[in-house]
N, C-alpha and C positions, 0 to 999 in steps of 0.2 A: 550422298556418300563418294568417300573418293574413288575415282576409279583407276586403271593401269591402260597406260598410252605406251606405244612402242613402234617405230618404225621400221618396215623391212627396206632392206636394200638388195636389189638384185642386178645384175650386168642388164639382160632383159626380162623384162615382164609385162604381162602374162607372155608365156612360150609354151609352145608345143611339148617341148621334149621337158618342162618343169612344172606340170599341172599339179603335180604331189606339193610343189609350194603353194599353189592356187587352195589347194585342199588345206593344206595347215592352217593358213591365213584365215578362213571361213570357219574352220572348227574354233579358233583362236577368238575370232568374233562371236562365235555362239558362245563361248564362257565369258562375253563379257568385254573383253579384253578392245581397246580402240585399236587397229592396225593402222597405219598409215603406210602403203606403197610406194616407193620410190624406186624407178627404174633408169641407171644410167642411160640406155639408149631406147629409142623407140622402136616397139614391134613392128615390122611390117605389116599393112592392113591384111595383106594376103594370107599371113601366118595368124591371123584371130579366126579361129574354125569355128566357134558356137558363140551364140549370143552370150553366154556368161563369162567368155574371154574379151568381147567388145564392150559390155558394161565393166570388167574389171580395167581394162585399159583406160575407159573415162574417167575412172576416179584415182588412175594413178600419176603422180607427178613425174614427169620426165625432164631429167637432168640436161641432157645434151640434143641440141645445140642451144647454149643458153644466149639469153639477148646480153649484148655487150654491157648497157646501162647497167642491169642487175646484176653479171659478174663484177664489174666494177665497185658498184656499192656494197657487195656483200664483202668483199674484201677490204674495201677501205671502214666498213664498220668492225671487221674481224680487227685490224690494225690499230683502229682507236681506242677500241673497248677491250679488247684480248690481246695486246701486244706478248704477254709471256706466253699464252696459250699458242699466238701465232708463231712465237719463236720455236716453242717445242713441237709445232707440227713440223716446221723446216727442217727440224734436226733429224725428225724421225722420217721423214721422207728421205734425207740423204743417206741416214743409218742403214735404212729398207733396202734403199736402189740397187738392182741389181747391175752388173758390171755390161759396161758397152755404151753407146752414145744413144741408141735407139731407147734402149732402157731408161737412160735418164729423161730423156723427151718424155716418154710416157708419164715418168715419176711426178713432171711439171704440171703435165693435165690433172694426175691425181690430186694434187694440191690444189688446182683451180677447182674442182668439181667438189673436193671437200669442203673449201671457202663456202660453195652454195648452198649445200647439204646442211652444213653447219648452220648457217643463216636463216635457212627456210625452218630448223626444226626448233632453233632457239625464238623465232618469234610464234612458232604454232606451240611450243609451252611441250614439246616431246624429249624425254631426256634419256632415251635407250635406242640404238640402232643394233638392229640384228640382220647380218650377211650372210646369203648362202653362198659355199664356195668359199676358197681361199684364194680368192682372182682379185679382178678389177674390183669389184663391188667391196669385198674384205679391205684391200687396200685403201678406197677412199674412207670406207667407215671408221679403220684405224686412225685415218689422218683427222678426221672430224672430231673424233672424240679427243684426240689430245688437245685440238684447238678450244673443244667445248669442256677440257676436264674440270677447270675454276666452277664451271655452272652446274658440275653434277652429270654432264652428260658422260654415260657409259656406253660400251658396245658389246657383243659379242655374234658369234658364227658359228653355222654349222658347217662341219668336216665332211665331206663324202669320199675324195679320193677317186680313182687312183691316180687321177692324172697330175695331180698336186706334188704327190710323191716320187713321181719323176723328177722333178726339180723344187727340190725343198728352198732350196738358195733363192732361185726365182721366185717363187712363190712367197718367200720369205713366212713360212709356216712358222719355225719357231718364234719370231719376233711377235707375231700375231695371238698366238696361243700365249705368250706370257704378258701380252698387253691386254688382251680380253679379259673381261669379267668371266667370263665362262666360254667354254667351246663344246657345243652340243655335236659328239661324232656318232657317227649313225649306225656303228657298232663297235665290238670289241677289238675285232682287227684292227678298223679305222685308229679306234682309242690309243690301241698298244703303237703305231707308227706315230703317232703325236707325241707319246710318252717318249720312245727312243730320242727326239729330237729337244726334249725339254727336261729341266730339273726337275727333281721329286718334289720340290715345293710347290710346283706348278699342278702337279698330277690330280689334286682334289677338285681342280678347275675342268677337268676333261670329264665330261659326263655323256654316257651314252643316251641319246633320243632317238629312238629308232624313228625311220619314216614311216607312213604308215598310208591306208586305203581306208576308204569308207566301205565297211564290211555290209552295210546296209543296201547300199547302191549296188557295189560288187558283190554278186551272189550267183550262186548257180541259179539258170533257168528251167525250172521243173517242167515246163510247158513245152519245153524244147530238148525230147530227149536225144541224145546221141546214138545215132546206130550202130549196133555190133559189128555188123556186116561192111563191105565196101573199101575204098580206099581208104589209108589212114590219113585224117587231115591235120596237117600239122602248121603251127602257125608259130610266127616269129616278129616281135613288136620291138622296133629299136631304131634308132636311126642308121643308117646306111652308112657305115664308116669302119674302117680296117678291125678296130678294136671291139666289134660285136662278133666278128668270125663267121658271118652270113655265106660266104664261100664255103666254109667247110661244111654246112648245112646241104648246100647246093650238091657236094662230091657224096655226101652222106646218103642224100637222096637219087642220084645216079647209081650209087653202092645198092640200096635197096632195090631198085628196079632191076639192076642185073641179076639178083637174088629171087626175082620173080615176085616181088612184093607191090604192091600199087601205093601209092601214095602221092598226095597233093600237098603243095606247098603255098601259104600264103605268107606275104613279104609286107608288114605294115609300118611305114614311114620312109623317111627320104633323105637324101643326104648324097655325098662327092661322090661314093661309091656305086652309084646306081649303074650308071651306063657300064662299068666292067663287070656288075654281077649279071645285069642283061645279056652282055657278051660270053659270061659264064653259062648261061642257060642254053645257049644255041651250042656252044661248043660241045655240052654235056648230053645234048637234046632233048632237054628237059622244059623247052618253051609250053608244052600244053598242058605240063603238071607244076607251073609256078604262077602265080600272081604277084603283081606288084600294085599293092593299093596305094601306095604313094602316104603322105601326112593325113592321119583320121584324128579328128575332132573327137573329144572327150563322150559326146553325145551319142558317137557310132560304136564307141569302144565293146560295149555290152554284146551286140550282134557279133561283132568279129570274134570275140572270143567263145560264144555262143555257138559259133558255127567250126570249132576246132575241137580234134579228140587229143592232141598232146601238144602242149606249148615247148618249144626248143631255143635255147639262147645259149648258143656257143662261144661265151665270151675268152678272149684273151685275157681282159684285165675287166674289174668290175668293183662296186662298192657292195650294196646290197642293190639290187635293180628295183624298182618299184613296180615294173612289169611282171617281174615273177611274183611279186605279193598280189597282183590284180589277177592274174592267171591264175594263181592257187586260190582264191579268194571265190573265183567263180566256179572251182572245182574241178579245174584241170589239173591233172599230171603234168610234172615239168621235167625234160631232161635240161641238164647244162652242166658247167665247167666247174670242176672243184679247185676253186681259186678263189684266195682273198675272203671276203665277206659271205661270201654267199652261202657255205656249210651255216651260216648263224639262221639262215633260214628254210633251207632245204634239207632236209636227213636222208640221207641215202638208203632208197629201200623202202622208205615208208613215206614219204608225200612228192617222193621223184626220184629220179636215177641222176647221180654226177658222174661226170665222165673225166677223165684227164683232159686238160687242154690240149686242142691241136690236135686230137687223134680222130680221125675221119670214120675209121673202124670201130671206134667204142661209141661215136655218136649212131652210127648205124645200127649196131647192136642192140643199146638200149631202145632205139625205135622200133626195130623187130621185135623186140622184147615184149613190148608193149601193145604193140599190133597184135598180137598172138593172144595175148591176155585181155579182153575187155574187163573183167572183174577186179582186176588187179588195177588198170585203170581207174575204175571207179573207186575202190579202196584208196586208192593214192590221192584221188581228188579229195575225198572225204577228209583224209589227213592234212592234206594243205590247206584245206578251209579252216580247219582247226588250229594250224598253227598261225595261221594270220590273225585270226580272231584272238587267239590268246596273247600275241604280243607285236602285231603288227598293224595296229587299229589305230586311224588318226586322230580319234576322240584322245584316245590314250597318250599320245604324243603331243597332244596338245596341252593337257593338263599338266605333263611333267615340265612344258614349256612356261607356260603362265607361272608356275611355282617357280622356275627360276628367274624369270622377269621379275617377279614381285620382289625377289630379295634384290634387286640391284636396281630397279627403275623406281624413281620419284613418282608417287600417286599424284591424280591430278583431280583437282575438286570436281570440273565439269567436262565433257565433252572436250575433247582437242579442237580448237579452232583451223579447221582447214583453209589455207589462202589458197585463192583461185590461182589456176593454171599449174 
């Protein structure tokens, strides 16, 4: 019986910050979809934190760095057998190139990588590429699809935001949306921003497909009761970068202590802001109240969520954060910013508390409110769990993606022949 085969193309895969992509791929495979994983760059071994990550890395084809003979042969084959497609790829590369010499050089790299990707997928019999993010992976997927369009090669991508919305021309968001067979937008806010950039005839191809979590795995640990008394245990999970607003949370914690409220904070994740945040802890006299866990593998995350009373993510810019879904699925009430797509997940006063972005006092007030009312924390945790189960399950997202792929990807009679290396 014919099956369905797609290639997933990501800049780095697998990666600590992209575990939701791994879950999505696993859910598609469970539905019988053959998913060929491609990473433009190799994930450093130190960042493969779990055995599952290491196994997925082994089965993933890494484009860079290519061998020179393989690169030359791929482009020779493309020029010899697909001259019109090759010309279309070059025209698209020129049309979508951002201004500047450096951007032009990167566009040359994307053309070289696209030739390799097309050659590989053509020989493996895969006719659809799906990329995550409107970045380098989608740029390469777009060009590879132009090269292989006569063969039926098509592409799609998942649009996340908000980074891409800060530079829609640099990321060629409108061009990519017009070219793709469909765009999986993670939420209504995200879809509306792409609609703003594209003509109405494209809008039907902009579909909402939520990122999701495995609600069987991320579930409340009923054998680990959260104590009603003692310090408020606050958790924040995410890369340590300015966008996430972790310094606001440190200042809110200091404000709580000034009010005589005991609170402890765990920061799970790593990134370029760590040194600054550690210095802020010293300045605010929070060293004994804050723990930096660094990067944490998915095999340890359930324990991290289980040790918390409240999850707080005071971001300045977000799509719909998967870490919020995970926290809510485990029964944690959340405090987070009222921005962008977050209200599509968190209902203020029901499954969590939404605060104005950048307001330290509002974060502190919300945490104090939850500290003083354990029963409300519990009720919010139950409501959050129900919200995630209702609309943010990865198996539901995979079903919708499979339906979309089936409409654009040619079926294959047998399992895809995966080439070595």
